[in-house]
PAZAPA-4460 file (N, C-alpha, C; in steps of 0.05 Angstrom, whole numbers, plus 32768, in hexadecimal, padded with zeros to 4 digits):
% residues 119
    n_x    n_y    n_z   ca_x   ca_y   ca_z    c_x    c_y    c_z   seq   type   mol
   8C28   9257   80E1   8C31   926A   80CD   8C1C   9280   80CC     1      X     A
   8C26   9298   80C9   8C13   92AE   80CA   8C0C   92B7   80AE     2      X     A
   8BF5   92C4   80AB   8BED   92CF   8092   8BEC   92ED   8092     3      X     A
   8BFA   92FA   80A5   8BFA   9316   80A7   8C0A   9325   8091     4      X     A
   8C1E   9318   8087   8C2D   9324   8071   8C31   930F   805B     5      X     A
   8C30   9317   8043   8C33   9303   802E   8C50   92F8   802D     6      X     A
   8C53   92DD   802E   8C6D   92D1   802D   8C79   92D4   8011     7      X     A
   8C93   92D0   800F   8CA1   92D5   7FF6   8C9E   92BE   7FE1     8      X     A
   8C86   92B6   7FDC   8C81   92A0   7FC9   8C8D   92A6   7FAE     9      X     A
   8C8A   92BF   7FA5   8C94   92C6   7F8A   8CB3   92C7   7F89    10      X     A
   8CC0   92C8   7FA0   8CDD   92C8   7FA1   8CE9   92AC   7FA2    11      X     A
   8CD9   9298   7FA5   8CE3   927C   7FA5   8CED   9275   7F89    12      X     A
   8D01   9265   7F88   8D0C   925C   7F6E   8CF7   924B   7F60    13      X     A
   8CF2   9252   7F47   8CDF   9242   7F37   8CF0   922F   7F26    14      X     A
   8CE9   9216   7F26   8CF9   9202   7F18   8CE8   91F3   7F04    15      X     A
   8CF5   91EB   7EEE   8CE8   91DB   7EDA   8CF7   91C0   7ED8    16      X     A
   8CF0   91B0   7EC5   8CFC   9195   7EC2   8D1B   9196   7EBF    17      X     A
   8D25   91AB   7EB2   8D42   91AD   7EAE   8D51   91B0   7EC8    18      X     A
   8D45   91BB   7EDC   8D53   91BF   7EF6   8D5A   91A4   7F03    19      X     A
   8D4B   918F   7EFD   8D50   9175   7F09   8D64   9165   7EF9    20      X     A
   8D6D   916F   7EE3   8D7F   9160   7ED2   8D9C   9167   7ED5    21      X     A
   8DA4   916F   7EED   8DC1   9173   7EF0   8DC7   9189   7F04    22      X     A
   8DCB   91A1   7EFB   8DD9   91B5   7F0A   8DCA   91C0   7F22    23      X     A
   8DB0   91C4   7F22   8DA4   91D3   7F37   8D9B   91C3   7F4F    24      X     A
   8D89   91B0   7F4C   8D7F   91A2   7F63   8D8D   9189   7F69    25      X     A
   8D9A   917D   7F56   8DA8   9164   7F5B   8DC5   916B   7F61    26      X     A
   8DC9   9178   7F78   8DE3   9182   7F80   8DE5   917F   7F9E    27      X     A
   8DFC   9184   7FAA   8DFF   9183   7FC7   8DEC   9197   7FD5    28      X     A
   8DE3   918F   7FEC   8DD2   91A1   7FFC   8DB6   9197   7FFE    29      X     A
   8DA5   91A5   800C   8D89   919E   8011   8D77   91B2   8004    30      X     A
   8D63   91A8   7FF5   8D4F   91B8   7FE8   8D34   91AD   7FEE    31      X     A
   8D21   91BE   7FF1   8D05   91B5   7FF3   8CF7   91C0   7FDA    32      X     A
   8CE9   91AF   7FCB   8CDB   91B7   7FB3   8CBE   91B1   7FB6    33      X     A
   8CAD   91C6   7FB3   8C90   91C3   7FB4   8C87   91C0   7F97    34      X     A
   8C78   91AB   7F92   8C6C   91A6   7F77   8C50   91B1   7F79    35      X     A
   8C4B   91C7   7F6A   8C31   91D6   7F6B   8C26   91DA   7F50    36      X     A
   8C0C   91E0   7F4F   8BFE   91E7   7F36   8BED   91FF   7F3B    37      X     A
   8BED   9212   7F28   8BDE   922A   7F2C   8BBF   9226   7F2D    38      X     A
   8BB6   9210   7F23   8B99   920A   7F23   8B90   91FC   7F3C    39      X     A
   8BA3   91F6   7F4E   8B9D   91E6   7F66   8B98   91F9   7F7E    40      X     A
   8B80   91F9   7F8A   8B7A   920A   7FA1   8B8B   9202   7FB9    41      X     A
   8B91   91E9   7FBC   8BA2   91E0   7FD3   8BBE   91EA   7FD0    42      X     A
   8BC8   91EC   7FB7   8BE3   91F6   7FB2   8BE4   9214   7FB9    43      X     A
   8BD0   9223   7FB1   8BCF   9240   7FB8   8BCE   9244   7FD6    44      X     A
   8BC1   9233   7FE4   8BC0   9235   8001   8BDB   922C   800E    45      X     A
   8BE8   9218   8003   8C00   920E   800E   8C19   921F   8008    46      X     A
   8C1A   922B   7FF0   8C32   9239   7FE7   8C3C   924E   7FFB    47      X     A
   8C2B   925F   8006   8C36   9273   8019   8C42   9266   8032    48      X     A
   8C36   9251   803C   8C41   9243   8054   8C5C   9236   804D    49      X     A
   8C5E   922B   8035   8C77   921F   802D   8C8D   9235   802B    50      X     A
   8C86   924C   8020   8C99   9262   801D   8CA3   926C   8038    51      X     A
   8C93   9269   804D   8C9B   9271   8068   8CB2   9261   8072    52      X     A
   8CB8   924A   8066   8CCE   9239   806F   8CE9   9245   8065    53      X     A
   8CE8   9258   8053   8D00   9264   8048   8D10   9273   805E    54      X     A
   8D29   9272   805B   8D3A   9280   806E   8D57   927B   8068    55      X     A
   8D69   9287   8077   8D86   9283   8072   8D8E   9265   8072    56      X     A
   8D9B   925E   805D   8DA4   9242   805B   8D8F   922E   8052    57      X     A
   8D77   9238   804B   8D61   9227   8043   8D5A   922D   8026    58      X     A
   8D5B   9219   8016   8D55   921D   7FFA   8D3B   920F   7FF3    59      X     A
   8D28   921F   7FE9   8D0E   9216   7FE1   8D09   921B   7FC4    60      X     A
   8CFA   920A   7FB7   8CF3   920F   7F9B   8CD7   9206   7F96    61      X     A
   8CCB   9210   7F81   8CB0   9209   7F78   8CB2   91FE   7F5C    62      X     A
   8CA7   91E6   7F58   8CA5   91DA   7F3E   8C89   91DD   7F35    63      X     A
   8C85   91EB   7F1F   8C6A   91F0   7F15   8C5F   91D9   7F05    64      X     A
   8C4A   91CD   7F0F   8C3D   91B6   7F01   8C22   91BE   7EF5    65      X     A
   8C1F   91D8   7EEF   8C06   91E2   7EE4   8BFF   91D5   7EC9    66      X     A
   8C13   91CC   7EBA   8C0E   91BE   7EA1   8C0B   91A1   7EA7    67      X     A
   8BF3   9196   7EA2   8BED   917A   7EA8   8BFF   9167   7E99    68      X     A
   8C0B   9170   7E83   8C1C   915E   7E74   8C3A   9163   7E79    69      X     A
   8C40   9173   7E8D   8C5C   917A   7E93   8C6C   9161   7E9C    70      X     A
   8C85   915F   7E95   8C95   9147   7E9B   8C9A   9142   7EB8    71      X     A
   8C98   9155   7ECA   8C9E   9151   7EE6   8C88   913F   7EF3    72      X     A
   8C70   9140   7EE9   8C5B   912E   7EF4   8C64   9111   7EF4    73      X     A
   8C6D   9109   7EDC   8C76   90ED   7ED9   8C91   90E7   7EE6    74      X     A
   8CA3   90FA   7EE2   8CBE   90F5   7EED   8CBE   90F1   7F0B    75      X     A
   8CAE   9100   7F1A   8CAD   90FD   7F37   8C94   90EF   7F40    76      X     A
   8C86   90E3   7F2E   8C6E   90D3   7F34   8C5B   90E3   7F46    77      X     A
   8C57   90FC   7F3F   8C44   910D   7F4E   8C28   9107   7F45    78      X     A
   8C17   9100   7F58   8BFC   90F9   7F51   8BE9   910E   7F5D    79      X     A
   8BF2   911E   7F6F   8BE2   9132   7F7B   8BF3   914A   7F83    80      X     A
   8BE9   9162   7F80   8BF7   917A   7F89   8BE6   9187   7F9F    81      X     A
   8BF3   9194   7FB2   8C0F   9198   7FB4   8C1D   917F   7FBF    82      X     A
   8C36   917C   7FB7   8C48   9168   7FC2   8C63   9176   7FC7    83      X     A
   8C72   916B   7FDA   8C8D   9176   7FE0   8CA1   9160   7FE1    84      X     A
   8CB8   9164   7FD4   8CCE   9152   7FD6   8CE6   9161   7FE0    85      X     A
   8CF4   9156   7FF4   8D0C   9162   7FFE   8D23   9151   7FF3    86      X     A
   8D37   915E   7FE7   8D4E   9151   7FDC   8D66   9158   7FED    87      X     A
   8D76   9144   7FF2   8D90   9148   7FFF   8DA5   913C   7FED    88      X     A
   8DB8   914D   7FE5   8DCE   9144   7FD3   8DC3   9135   7FBB    89      X     A
   8DAD   9140   7FB0   8DA1   9135   7F98   8D8F   911E   7F9B    90      X     A
   8D8C   9114   7FB3   8D7A   90FC   7FB8   8D62   9105   7FC8    91      X     A
   8D4B   90FB   7FC1   8D32   9101   7FD0   8D34   90F4   7FEB    92      X     A
   8D31   9104   8001   8D32   90F9   801C   8D17   90FB   802A    93      X     A
   8D05   910B   801F   8CEA   910D   802B   8CD7   9114   8014    94      X     A
   8CC1   9107   8014   8CAC   910D   8001   8C91   910D   8010    95      X     A
   8C82   9123   800B   8C68   9124   8017   8C55   912C   8001    96      X     A
   8C42   911B   7FFC   8C2E   9120   7FE7   8C14   912B   7FF5    97      X     A
   8C07   913D   7FE7   8BEE   9148   7FF0   8BD9   9133   7FF3    98      X     A
   8BC5   9139   8002   8BAE   9127   8005   8B97   9131   7FF4    99      X     A
   8B88   911F   7FE8   8B71   9127   7FD8   8B5E   9138   7FE9   100      X     A
   8B55   914E   7FDD   8B41   9160   7FE9   8B4C   916D   8003   101      X     A
   8B66   916D   8007   8B72   9179   801F   8B8C   9186   801A   102      X     A
   8B9D   917B   8009   8BB8   9186   8005   8BCB   917D   801A   103      X     A
   8BDC   918F   8023   8BF0   9189   8038   8BE8   9197   8052   104      X     A
   8BF1   918B   8068   8BEA   9195   8082   8C01   91A4   808F   105      X     A
   8BFC   91B1   80A5   8C12   91C0   80B3   8C27   91AC   80BD   106      X     A
   8C1E   9194   80C6   8C32   9181   80CF   8C44   9177   80B9   107      X     A
   8C3A   9178   80A0   8C4C   9172   8089   8C62   9187   8086   108      X     A
   8C5A   91A0   8089   8C6E   91B5   8088   8C82   91B3   809F   109      X     A
   8C79   91AA   80B6   8C8B   91A7   80CC   8CA0   9191   80C6   110      X     A
   8C98   917C   80B9   8CAA   9167   80B1   8CBF   9171   809E   111      X     A
   8CB6   9181   808A   8CC9   918E   8077   8CDC   91A0   8086   112      X     A
   8CD2   91AF   8098   8CE2   91C2   80A8   8CF8   91B3   80B7   113      X     A
   8CF1   919C   80C3   8D05   918C   80D2   8D1B   9182   80BF   114      X     A
   8D14   9178   80A8   8D28   916E   8095   8D3A   9184   808B   115      X     A
   8D2F   919C   8088   8D3F   91B3   8080   8D51   91BE   8095   116      X     A
   8D4E   91B3   80AE   8D5F   91BC   80C3   8D52   91CE   80D8   117      X     A
   8D37   91CD   80D8   8D28   91DD   80EC   8D28   91CF   8107   118      X     A
   8D1A   91DA   8119   8D18   91CE   8134   8D01   91BB   8136   119      X     A
***
């Protein structure tokens, strides 16, 4: 992934707890959701690479876990950020949690890409 132009991180759908309660993410289709926190340096490093996965027919979202008491931490048993969950027809089909002191790797993004229908 290149760093020559800023990826469209700000254009990714931002979701909160209500998005998982029915209409938006628990619906037909495939979604990749990155669980990020603004205080996390690994999240800031990962977010642009995640946004590069965006494209026609690919739906990406960012769940903001900047609030340590936010309900998504417990609901999805997130213990470390960044983490990514890919949902297909409302069911989690892939989950990749960040590693302590490292975050997520490029091969993690490649796995997400394959599940989203990449090569």
